[in-house]
N, C-alpha and C positions, 0 to 999 in steps of 0.2 A: 899352518898346514894347508888351508884353503884361502883363496884370495877374497877380497871384498866383492869383486865382480862375480865370482862363483857363488858366493853367499846370496847376493841380491838376485842374480839371474835364476838360480834354481829355486830360491825362496818364492819368487813370483810365480814360477811355473807350478810349484807344489801347492801354493795357495789357491791358484785357479782350479787345479784338479781336485784338491781335497775339499774346498768349500762348496763346489757345485754339487747338486743332489746326485747321490749315487747310492749303492746298497747300504753302506754304513750310515750315511746321513739319514736315509729313510727309516732305517732300523732304529736309530736314536730318536728320531721324531715320533715314531710309532710308540716307543716306550714312554716318551714324555707325555704323549696324549693319553695313554692308557693308565700309567702308574704315577705320573708326576715327576718332579725334578730330581729327587733323590735316586730313583731307579734309573732314570735317564743318564745321570752323571756316573753311576756305577757301570752302566753299559759302556760309556765312553772310556772308562778306565780299562775295562777288559779289551775293548776294541783297540785301544792305543798300545796295549801290551802285545797284542797280535801283530800290529804293524812293526813294533820294535823287534820282534822275533824275525820278521821278514828282512828288516834292515841288516841285522847281524849276519844272517845266513847268506844273503846276497853279497854283502860287502866282502866277506872273507872267502866266498866261493867264486862268484862271478868276477870279483875285482882282479884276481890274479890272471884270469883269462883275458880280460879287457886290456890289461897292461901289456900282454904279449902279442895280441892280435888286433890289428886295425880292421881286418875283415869282420871279426866278431863284433867290433864296435859299430861298424856300418850296418851290419845285419840287425843289431839291436835298434839302431836309429830308425831304420825304415819299418821294421816289424812293429816297433812301438807306435810310430806315427799311424801306421795302417790300422792297428788295433784300437787306437783312440778314436779314429774315424768310425770304425765299426761299432764300438761301444756307444758313441754318440748317436749313430743312426738307430741302434736298438733302443736307446733311451727314448728317442722321439717316437719310434714305432709303438713301443709298449708304455707310453706315458701314463696310461690309465692305471698301471701297476703302482705308480707313485702316489696314488690317492690314499689318504689316510682317514677319509671321512667315516669309515665304518668302524673305527676303533671305539670300543666300549669304555667310556671314562669311569664306569663303576666296577671295573675289573679288580678283583682282590689283590692285595699287596703280594710281592714276590720276595723270596729270601735273597739277600744281596750276594752271597757266594754263587748262587745259581745265575744271577743276573750278570756278574762279572765273567763267569765261565761262558755263558752264551755270547756275550759281547766279544770275548776272545776268539771264539769260533768264527764269528762273522768277520772280525778283523783279519785273522790269519788266512781266511779263505777268500777274501775280497779280491777279485781279479784286478780292480783298479789299483790296489796297493802294489801288486806285483808289477804292473805297468809303470807306476811311478818310480819304484826302486830298481826294477830290473831293466827297464827300457829307456825311461826318460832320464833318470839320474846319471847314467854313464855318459850322456851327451854333455854334461857339465863338468866332466873330469878333465883336468889338465895332465895329459900323459907325460909331458916333458918334466913335470915336477916330481914324478915318481910317487911312491907310497900310495898306489891306487886304492888299495883296500881301505886305508885310513881316510883318504879323501871321501870315498863312498860312505864310510861309516859316519863321518862328521856331517856330510850333506844329508844323509839319511836321518840323522838325529834332528836336523832342522825340520824335515817332513813330519817326524813324530811330534815335535813341539807344536807345529802348525795344526796338526790333526787334533791334538788335545784341546787347543784353544778354539778351533773352528767347531768341532763337534760339541764342546761344552756350551758354546754360544747358541748353537742350534737347539740343544737340550733345554737351555734356560728360556729361550724365546718361545719354543713350542709349548713348554709347560705353562707359560704365562698366557698363551693365546689358544688354549685348548678349544674354547667355544668358537673362535674365529675359524680355525682350521676345520673343525667338524661341520661348519655351516655349509660348505660347498665342495664337492669332489673336484670341481674344476680347478681349485687352487692346487691340489696335489698334481693334477695333470700339467699345470703350468710349470711346476717345479721340474718335472721330467723333461719338458720341452727346452727350458732354459739350460738345464744341465747337458742335454744332448747337443745343442748348438754350440755350447762352450767347448765341449770335448772335441767336436769336429774341427772347430777353429784352431784349437791348440795342436791337434794332430797335424793339420795341414801346415801350420806354422813351423813345427819342429822338422817336418820333412823337407821344407825348402830352405831352411837356414843352414849356415855352416856348422862345423863341428870343431872340437878342441883337440882333435887327434893330431 
């Protein structure tokens, strides 16, 4: 249903967007530093389910529109690129918000159902997730192959899988390096800067490249 080129191209774009520091990553890291690996991984589970819901809704809602309208396709292309640049600039501007140095490592344990529910809320309301699925993903659709909604669903599932692996890795690393992260607020700020520059670069790249329409 999707080609190897689609798989690799979108997979790389999704990896860049998902792995760089953003709301979900910082939330997972904060949970890892405060409560440890178990709670952080439960947060990842809830967050990933939120992303999955976005994938299904967008694939079967937006997919039909993209299939019929090249105008909508191009609007999504440039709107998504512009928003990525804006998100990147905001991440750099507010990079101090990425600091996790004030997390209290002695915070009491949390109930896992509550953790998963909170993770889901962060995931389903994450603007970066909507950009990945609603604006970036359609640019990797081959309109000539048809079955647009199914293409979007399959590519979206790739993003979900990458999100699970990436966020889980962040959770494990942060839980193992709690002392190192808490030692300097500058390390959190650096995360915000790197993430912002990466999003700006990806946004510019998507705007100037061709499309599959």
